[in-house]
C-alpha positions in Angstrom: 59.4 165.0 134.2 60.8 164.2 137.1 58.3 162.2 139.3 54.5 163.2 137.2 53.2 160.5 135.3 52.9 160.8 131.8 50.4 160.5 129.2 51.7 159.4 125.5 50.1 160.3 122.4 51.0 157.9 119.7 50.3 158.9 116.2 52.3 159.7 113.0 54.5 162.8 112.0 51.8 164.0 109.0 48.6 164.0 111.8 46.8 167.0 112.1 45.5 169.7 114.7 43.3 167.6 116.4 46.0 165.8 118.3 47.5 169.3 119.6 44.0 170.2 121.0 43.7 166.9 122.7 47.0 167.8 124.1 46.6 171.6 125.1 43.8 170.0 127.2 46.2 167.5 129.1 48.9 170.5 129.6 46.2 172.7 130.6 45.3 170.0 133.7 48.9 169.8 134.5 49.6 166.6 133.1 52.8 166.3 131.3 52.1 164.8 127.8 54.4 163.7 124.7 53.6 163.1 121.3 55.1 160.0 120.1 55.1 159.7 116.1 54.9 156.0 115.7 56.9 156.6 111.8 60.3 158.0 113.6 61.3 155.3 114.9 63.9 153.9 114.8 65.5 156.9 113.4 63.9 159.5 115.2 63.9 157.7 118.8 65.2 155.4 120.7 63.5 152.6 122.9 64.6 149.5 124.6 63.2 146.4 126.5 65.2 144.8 129.4 64.0 142.1 130.9 65.3 139.6 133.6 63.7 137.1 136.0 63.1 139.9 138.8 62.4 143.3 136.6 60.8 144.4 133.1 61.3 147.9 132.1 60.9 149.8 128.8 63.1 152.9 128.0 62.0 155.3 125.2 64.4 158.1 124.6 63.3 160.9 122.4 64.8 164.5 121.6 62.7 166.2 124.5 63.6 164.0 127.5 63.7 160.2 128.3 60.9 158.3 129.4 60.9 154.6 131.8 57.7 152.9 130.6 56.5 152.3 134.7 55.7 156.3 134.4 53.4 156.4 132.1 49.5 156.4 132.9 48.1 156.4 130.4 48.3 156.0 126.0 46.3 157.6 123.5 46.5 155.2 120.1 45.7 157.4 117.4 47.9 156.0 114.4 50.5 154.0 113.7 52.8 154.0 110.7 56.1 152.6 109.9 59.4 154.5 109.3 60.6 155.4 105.6 63.6 154.2 105.6 64.5 153.3 101.6 67.0 156.4 101.6 68.8 154.8 104.6 68.7 151.0 104.5 70.2 149.7 101.3 67.1 147.9 99.1 68.4 144.3 99.9 67.5 145.0 103.4 65.1 147.4 103.1 62.3 144.8 103.9 63.8 143.6 106.4 64.6 146.5 107.9 61.5 147.8 108.3 59.9 144.6 109.2 62.1 144.5 111.9 61.6 148.0 113.3 57.9 147.6 113.3 58.2 144.2 115.4 60.2 145.5 118.3 58.6 149.0 117.9 55.2 146.9 118.0 56.2 144.1 120.6 57.6 147.1 123.4 55.4 149.9 123.0 51.9 147.4 122.7 53.2 145.8 126.2 53.1 149.1 128.5 51.0 148.5 131.3 48.9 151.6 131.2 45.2 152.6 130.6 45.0 152.4 126.6 42.7 154.5 124.7 42.0 152.2 123.0 44.6 149.3 122.9 46.1 148.1 119.3 45.0 144.6 119.9 41.2 145.6 120.7 41.2 148.4 117.9 42.3 145.3 115.1 39.9 142.8 116.1 37.2 145.9 115.9 38.5 146.6 112.9 36.0 143.2 111.3 33.0 144.8 109.9 31.0 141.4 109.9 32.0 141.5 113.8 30.6 145.2 113.9 27.1 144.6 112.0 26.7 141.3 114.8 27.7 143.0 117.4 25.5 145.9 116.6 22.6 143.6 115.9 22.9 141.9 118.7 23.1 145.7 120.7 19.7 146.9 119.0 21.2 149.2 116.5 19.3 148.9 112.6 21.6 147.3 110.1 21.6 147.3 106.4 21.0 143.8 105.0 24.3 143.3 104.1 26.6 140.4 102.0 30.3 139.7 102.1 31.2 137.7 99.7 33.5 136.3 96.5 31.1 134.2 94.7 29.4 136.5 92.1 26.4 134.3 92.0 25.9 135.0 95.6 26.1 138.7 94.6 23.7 138.3 91.7 21.3 136.9 93.7 21.5 139.4 96.5 21.2 142.2 93.6 17.6 140.8 92.5 16.4 140.2 96.2 17.1 143.9 97.1 15.2 145.2 94.1 18.8 146.4 92.5 19.5 148.8 95.0 22.7 147.5 96.4 26.6 149.5 96.4 29.9 148.0 97.0 32.4 148.7 99.5 36.0 147.5 100.7 36.7 146.0 104.2 39.8 147.9 104.5 40.3 151.6 103.6 43.1 153.2 102.0 42.9 156.3 103.3 45.3 157.2 106.6 44.1 160.7 107.2 41.7 163.8 107.2 42.6 164.6 103.4 41.3 162.2 101.6 43.7 161.2 99.2 43.0 160.2 95.2 43.5 156.8 96.7 40.4 156.1 98.5 37.9 153.5 97.1 34.5 154.8 97.7 31.2 153.6 98.1 29.5 152.9 95.1 26.5 151.9 93.4 26.1 148.1 91.5 24.4 148.5 88.3 23.0 145.4 86.3 25.8 146.0 83.8 28.6 145.4 86.5 26.7 141.9 87.5 29.1 140.3 84.3 32.1 142.2 85.9 32.5 140.2 89.4 35.3 137.3 88.3 37.8 139.5 90.2 36.2 138.6 93.8 38.0 136.0 93.4 40.9 138.1 94.5 39.6 140.5 96.3 35.9 139.5 98.0 34.2 142.9 98.7 30.9 143.8 100.8 27.8 144.3 99.5 24.9 146.4 101.2 21.9 147.6 100.4 21.7 151.3 99.4 19.9 153.3 102.0 17.8 156.2 101.2 19.1 158.9 103.1 18.2 162.3 104.7 21.3 162.5 106.3 24.7 160.9 107.1 25.7 160.9 111.0 29.1 160.8 112.4 29.1 159.9 116.3 32.7 160.4 118.0 32.1 158.0 120.8 34.2 158.6 124.2 34.0 156.4 127.0 30.3 157.1 127.4 29.9 160.1 125.7 27.9 160.6 122.4 29.1 163.5 120.1 27.6 163.5 116.9 27.0 165.7 114.0 25.4 165.6 110.5 26.4 166.3 106.8 23.4 167.6 104.3 24.1 165.5 101.1 21.0 165.3 100.1 21.1 167.7 96.7 24.9 166.3 95.8 24.6 163.1 94.0 28.2 162.3 94.2 27.7 162.6 97.8 24.9 160.2 97.8 26.8 157.1 98.8 29.9 158.5 100.5 30.1 161.7 102.5 34.0 161.6 102.0 32.9 163.0 98.2 30.7 165.7 99.6 31.8 169.6 98.8 34.3 170.3 101.6 33.0 173.4 101.7 29.9 172.0 103.7 30.0 171.7 107.3 29.3 169.4 109.7 26.2 170.3 112.1 25.4 169.3 115.8 23.0 166.9 116.0 21.3 165.4 118.7 20.3 161.3 118.8 17.6 159.8 120.3 18.1 158.4 124.0 17.5 154.9 123.0 20.5 155.3 120.2 22.7 156.2 122.1 21.8 153.8 124.8 22.4 150.8 122.1 25.3 152.6 121.1 27.0 152.4 124.5 26.1 148.9 124.5 27.6 148.2 121.2 30.8 149.9 122.0 31.0 148.2 125.7 30.5 144.9 123.1 33.6 145.8 121.1 35.7 146.8 124.1 36.1 150.6 122.2 36.3 153.1 124.7 36.6 155.7 121.6 35.4 154.8 118.1 34.0 157.4 115.2 30.9 155.7 114.4 28.6 156.1 110.8 25.0 156.2 110.6 22.5 156.7 107.5 19.1 158.8 108.9 17.0 157.3 106.1 13.9 158.7 104.8 11.7 156.6 107.7 13.5 158.2 110.3 15.6 155.2 111.0 18.9 155.1 112.4 21.3 152.4 110.3 24.9 151.5 111.7 27.1 151.3 108.8 30.4 151.2 110.6 32.8 152.0 113.5 36.0 153.0 113.0 38.0 152.9 116.3 40.9 155.4 115.8 38.5 157.4 113.3 38.5 161.1 112.6 36.7 163.5 114.5 38.5 167.1 114.2 36.4 168.1 111.5 33.6 167.7 113.8 35.1 169.6 116.6 36.2 172.4 114.3 32.5 173.1 112.5 30.4 172.5 115.9 32.7 173.4 118.4 31.7 170.1 120.7 34.5 169.4 123.1 35.3 166.1 121.8 39.1 166.8 122.1 38.7 167.8 126.0 36.3 164.6 126.1 39.4 162.5 125.2 41.9 164.5 127.5 39.8 163.9 130.6 39.2 160.2 129.7 42.6 160.1 129.6 43.4 161.3 132.9 39.8 160.0 134.8 41.6 156.6 134.1 45.5 157.3 134.7 44.3 158.6 137.9 
């Protein structure tokens, strides 16, 4: 690894094939790439930070080599997960050990002065769904009427104002990967019977939106100005009508073309969010409107490339190399 700049790919040990695709493209372009499984720290690799009045250096020691942070030119931040220490640390010290490990890891890793796709601080702020909808609206994207609330009375008013066509969703997902674990809370339709069961909102507010009558669902993988769009047909699947993640896994994504004005508005939106990457979900409604739902700053796109052949992984690799020059 002498002398050449390094591209880090930060993810976790259970992450799947998209990481390998990007690393293959980086290596084919002559770059030195290194996968860092965030959940391997502190057991699987060593990381130290040293500073004095004149110098600051972060050193990472892995099983395949040592890295000085000054040689890192770009970082693809895909996923973060803390290490499972329960079999290694006394129960009385477990919570403190995890907290200390995460604090040191995040403090050192996030301080690296390199191009980030994208920096975790930017990703964190971009996850705010209210900010997303506000920014999307200002960027010219269509957004469905929405209510964020812990007030049962407001929810009831919203429900009837929208002609009883309302769905509920969580702000934060339980899912961590493309495996669609059973713990995931899907978007669900609200019925009038639910209105008498809203007391739980005082413990956990929710997002309520008009149910959009959909022609299809679209996911856009946005990479530094490029839009890779694909749709999945859910029109005949009642279970998937509200959430494509309920769709038959045999159904494949199909590449689609977005109107120029939608692509321009997406680029404007992503610029306002300070994101160079994101997985954006739209509904194409029955009237031909592209309704923005959300952007996931570290969202999944592997199924799009797998089904359509769109060069998303290559675009990510090129972005990392372009900005690390």
